[in-house]
C-alpha positions as CSV (number, residue, x, y, z in Angstrom):
1,M,22.6,-4.5,10.4
2,K,20.3,-2.6,12.8
3,K,17.2,-4.0,10.9
4,L,18.6,-7.6,11.2
5,I,19.1,-7.1,15.0
6,T,15.5,-5.7,15.2
7,I,13.9,-8.7,13.5
8,T,16.0,-11.1,15.4
9,S,15.0,-9.6,18.7
10,I,11.3,-9.8,17.6
11,S,11.7,-13.4,16.6
12,L,13.3,-14.4,19.9
13,A,10.7,-12.7,21.9
14,I,8.0,-14.5,20.1
15,L,9.7,-17.9,20.3
16,F,10.2,-17.8,24.0
17,S,6.9,-16.3,25.1
18,S,4.2,-18.4,26.8
19,N,2.9,-21.6,25.1
20,I,-0.7,-21.7,23.9
21,L,-2.2,-24.7,22.1
22,A,-3.8,-23.4,19.0
23,E,-6.7,-25.0,17.1
24,G,-5.8,-24.6,13.4
25,F,-5.5,-21.4,11.3
26,N,-7.8,-18.5,12.0
27,D,-8.3,-15.9,9.3
28,N,-10.9,-13.8,11.2
29,F,-8.9,-10.9,12.6
30,I,-8.1,-7.2,12.7
31,Q,-4.4,-6.2,12.6
32,I,-2.4,-3.0,13.0
33,G,1.4,-2.8,12.4
34,Y,4.3,-0.6,11.6
35,S,7.2,-1.2,9.2
36,S,10.4,0.5,8.1
37,N,12.6,-0.1,5.1
38,D,15.5,1.2,3.1
39,Y,13.5,2.1,0.0
40,K,14.1,5.7,-1.2
41,H,10.6,6.8,-1.7
42,S,8.7,5.2,1.2
43,D,10.5,4.1,4.4
44,K,7.9,4.4,7.2
45,I,4.6,2.5,6.9
46,T,1.5,2.2,9.1
47,H,-0.7,-0.7,8.1
48,V,-4.2,-1.7,9.2
49,S,-5.8,-4.8,7.8
50,G,-8.5,-7.4,8.5
51,S,-10.3,-10.4,7.1
52,A,-13.4,-12.4,7.8
53,E,-14.5,-15.9,6.7
54,L,-17.9,-16.2,5.2
55,G,-18.9,-19.7,6.0
56,D,-16.4,-22.3,4.8
57,S,-16.1,-21.1,1.2
58,Y,-15.3,-17.4,1.1
59,L,-12.9,-14.9,2.8
60,V,-13.3,-11.1,2.5
61,S,-10.3,-8.8,3.3
62,G,-9.3,-5.2,3.4
63,S,-6.3,-3.0,4.2
64,Y,-5.2,0.6,4.5
65,D,-1.5,1.7,4.3
66,Y,-0.1,5.1,5.1
67,E,3.5,5.5,3.8
68,T,5.9,8.4,4.1
69,G,9.4,9.0,2.8
70,D,11.9,11.8,2.3
71,W,15.2,12.0,0.5
72,S,17.7,14.4,-0.9
73,D,18.7,14.6,-4.6
74,P,21.4,17.0,-6.0
75,G,20.1,20.5,-5.2
76,E,16.7,19.2,-3.9
77,Y,14.9,17.8,-0.9
78,E,11.8,15.8,-1.6
79,T,9.0,14.2,0.4
80,Q,6.3,11.7,-0.6
81,T,3.1,10.4,1.1
82,Q,1.2,7.3,-0.2
83,K,-2.2,6.2,0.8
84,K,-3.2,2.7,-0.3
85,I,-6.6,1.1,0.1
86,S,-7.3,-2.5,-0.8
87,I,-10.5,-4.7,-0.7
88,G,-10.9,-8.3,-1.9
89,I,-12.8,-11.5,-1.7
90,E,-11.4,-15.1,-2.1
91,G,-13.4,-18.3,-2.8
92,Y,-12.5,-21.9,-1.9
93,F,-14.0,-24.8,-3.8
94,P,-13.1,-28.3,-2.4
95,V,-11.8,-31.0,-4.7
96,S,-10.9,-33.4,-1.9
97,S,-10.9,-33.4,1.9
98,S,-7.6,-31.6,2.0
99,T,-7.4,-29.6,-1.3
100,D,-9.3,-26.6,-2.5
101,I,-9.3,-24.7,-5.8
102,T,-9.0,-21.0,-5.0
103,S,-10.1,-17.9,-6.9
104,S,-9.9,-14.2,-5.9
105,I,-10.5,-10.7,-6.9
106,K,-9.0,-7.6,-5.3
107,L,-9.1,-3.9,-6.0
108,D,-6.3,-1.5,-4.9
109,N,-6.3,2.3,-5.0
110,W,-3.1,4.3,-4.5
111,D,-3.0,8.1,-3.9
112,I,0.5,9.6,-3.9
113,T,1.4,13.3,-3.1
114,G,4.6,15.0,-2.4
115,T,6.8,18.1,-2.3
116,T,10.0,19.3,-3.9
117,K,12.2,22.0,-2.2
118,V,15.0,23.7,-4.2
119,L,17.8,24.0,-1.7
120,A,19.5,27.0,-3.4
121,T,16.3,29.2,-3.3
122,G,14.3,27.6,-0.5
123,V,11.3,27.4,-2.8
124,Q,9.0,24.5,-2.2
125,T,6.4,23.2,-4.7
126,N,3.8,20.4,-4.6
127,K,4.3,17.5,-6.9
128,T,1.5,16.5,-9.4
129,P,-0.8,14.1,-7.5
130,F,-0.7,10.5,-8.7
131,E,-3.5,8.0,-8.6
132,G,-3.1,4.3,-9.5
133,K,-5.8,1.7,-9.7
134,F,-5.2,-2.0,-9.7
135,T,-7.5,-4.9,-10.4
136,H,-6.2,-8.3,-9.5
137,I,-7.8,-11.7,-10.4
138,G,-6.2,-14.9,-9.1
139,F,-6.6,-18.6,-9.5
140,G,-4.8,-21.4,-7.7
141,F,-5.1,-24.2,-5.2
142,R,-4.2,-24.8,-1.5
143,N,-3.5,-28.1,0.3
144,L,-3.8,-28.7,4.0
145,T,-1.2,-31.4,4.3
146,S,-2.0,-31.8,8.0
147,N,-4.0,-29.8,10.6
148,N,-1.1,-27.4,11.0
149,I,0.6,-27.2,7.5
150,E,-0.9,-25.3,4.5
151,I,0.7,-25.0,1.1
152,S,-0.8,-22.7,-1.6
153,F,0.0,-21.8,-5.2
154,K,-1.6,-19.0,-7.1
155,N,-1.2,-17.0,-10.3
156,T,-2.6,-13.4,-10.2
157,W,-3.4,-11.3,-13.3
158,T,-3.3,-7.6,-12.8
159,R,-4.5,-4.5,-14.7
160,Y,-2.8,-1.3,-13.6
161,K,-4.2,2.0,-14.7
162,N,-2.7,5.5,-14.1
163,P,-4.5,6.4,-16.6
164,T,-2.4,4.4,-19.1
165,K,-3.3,0.7,-18.8
166,Y,-0.6,-2.0,-18.1
167,Y,-1.1,-5.7,-17.7
168,Y,1.1,-8.2,-15.8
169,Y,0.9,-11.5,-13.9
170,T,2.4,-12.8,-10.6
171,P,2.9,-16.4,-9.7
172,S,3.3,-17.1,-6.0
173,I,3.8,-19.9,-3.5
174,K,3.0,-19.7,0.3
175,I,3.7,-22.1,3.1
176,R,2.1,-21.8,6.6
177,Y,2.9,-23.8,9.7
178,L,1.3,-23.7,13.1
179,S,3.1,-25.4,15.9
180,E,1.5,-26.9,19.0
181,N,2.8,-24.1,21.2
182,G,0.9,-21.4,19.1
183,L,3.7,-20.2,17.0
184,E,2.6,-19.6,13.4
185,S,5.2,-19.1,10.6
186,S,4.8,-18.4,6.9
187,L,7.0,-18.1,3.9
188,D,5.7,-16.3,0.8
189,Y,7.5,-15.9,-2.5
190,S,6.2,-14.1,-5.7
191,K,7.7,-12.8,-8.9
192,T,5.9,-10.5,-11.4
193,S,6.2,-10.6,-15.2
194,E,7.9,-7.6,-16.7
195,I,6.2,-4.2,-16.3
196,L,7.8,-0.8,-17.0
197,N,11.1,-2.7,-17.5
198,L,10.9,-4.2,-14.1
199,R,10.3,-7.8,-12.8
200,Q,9.9,-7.5,-9.1
201,S,10.3,-10.5,-6.8
202,R,9.4,-10.6,-3.1
203,L,10.3,-13.1,-0.4
204,E,8.6,-12.6,3.0
205,L,8.9,-14.4,6.3
206,R,6.3,-13.9,9.0
207,L,6.3,-15.2,12.6
208,I,3.1,-14.8,14.8
209,K,2.9,-15.8,18.4
210,H,-0.7,-16.6,19.4
211,I,-0.7,-15.4,23.1
212,N,-4.3,-16.7,23.5
213,E,-7.3,-17.3,21.3
214,Q,-7.9,-13.5,20.8
215,F,-4.5,-11.8,20.8
216,S,-1.3,-12.3,18.8
217,I,1.9,-10.4,18.2
218,G,4.1,-10.9,15.2
219,G,7.1,-9.7,13.1
220,R,7.9,-9.9,9.4
221,L,10.9,-9.6,7.2
222,S,10.6,-8.9,3.4
223,S,13.3,-8.9,0.8
224,V,12.4,-7.2,-2.5
225,K,14.3,-7.0,-5.8
226,D,13.9,-4.8,-8.8
227,P,14.1,-2.3,-7.2
228,V,16.0,-3.6,-4.2
229,W,14.9,-2.9,-0.6
230,T,14.5,-4.8,2.7
231,E,11.6,-4.2,5.0
232,T,11.0,-5.2,8.7
233,G,7.9,-4.8,10.7
234,I,5.9,-5.7,13.8
235,F,2.2,-6.0,14.3
236,V,-0.5,-6.9,16.8
237,R,-3.6,-8.9,15.9
238,R,-7.1,-9.3,17.5
239,S,-8.8,-12.5,16.4
240,F,-12.5,-13.2,16.6
């Protein structure tokens, strides 16, 4: 309930802030944000990301996430820290004045460390460090139905190595809308194929208020299943 109130407050603040006439989507930005969720192993997340357009045909992007979590199991208290780095490039190849074929490649690296404390003895030990490497290759298309509405479909194939190799794919759909008063909204849904007996789905809603041409503030709400958790966050963005 507290998280629902938080995201509602963020949304109302964005909706009723000053009106700015925006000129289409701008994917040249640097962004920093903070999120919290009810997932057991990682409930506080600091996120830094950015992207830059290279002409009209390419977009490079990168991100860094610092996630922490702590929890109690019978007889134990555990902590975990995750550091995630991502870098990618996406290409756009027009087939009409409003439709592009898209392709992308992205590399992720996860470093996870943690501790376990036995409550009965007070002895604390470090967990074995974990490193996961992901390679994502995606193909799809996007359509700009008007100057302010964009719809995109993509299927992403992923190789996950830790050091055992796993392969899975993730179809996704995303809709973005930019109103005349500078309020940008997006809805993103994805669902992976089965990996390690899981098929994770994610539904994410984002609201961004463009205060002027350079600065924006936003909020997001994510609902994840398998495993189940809900995440809310806020962020600020500097466009260029």
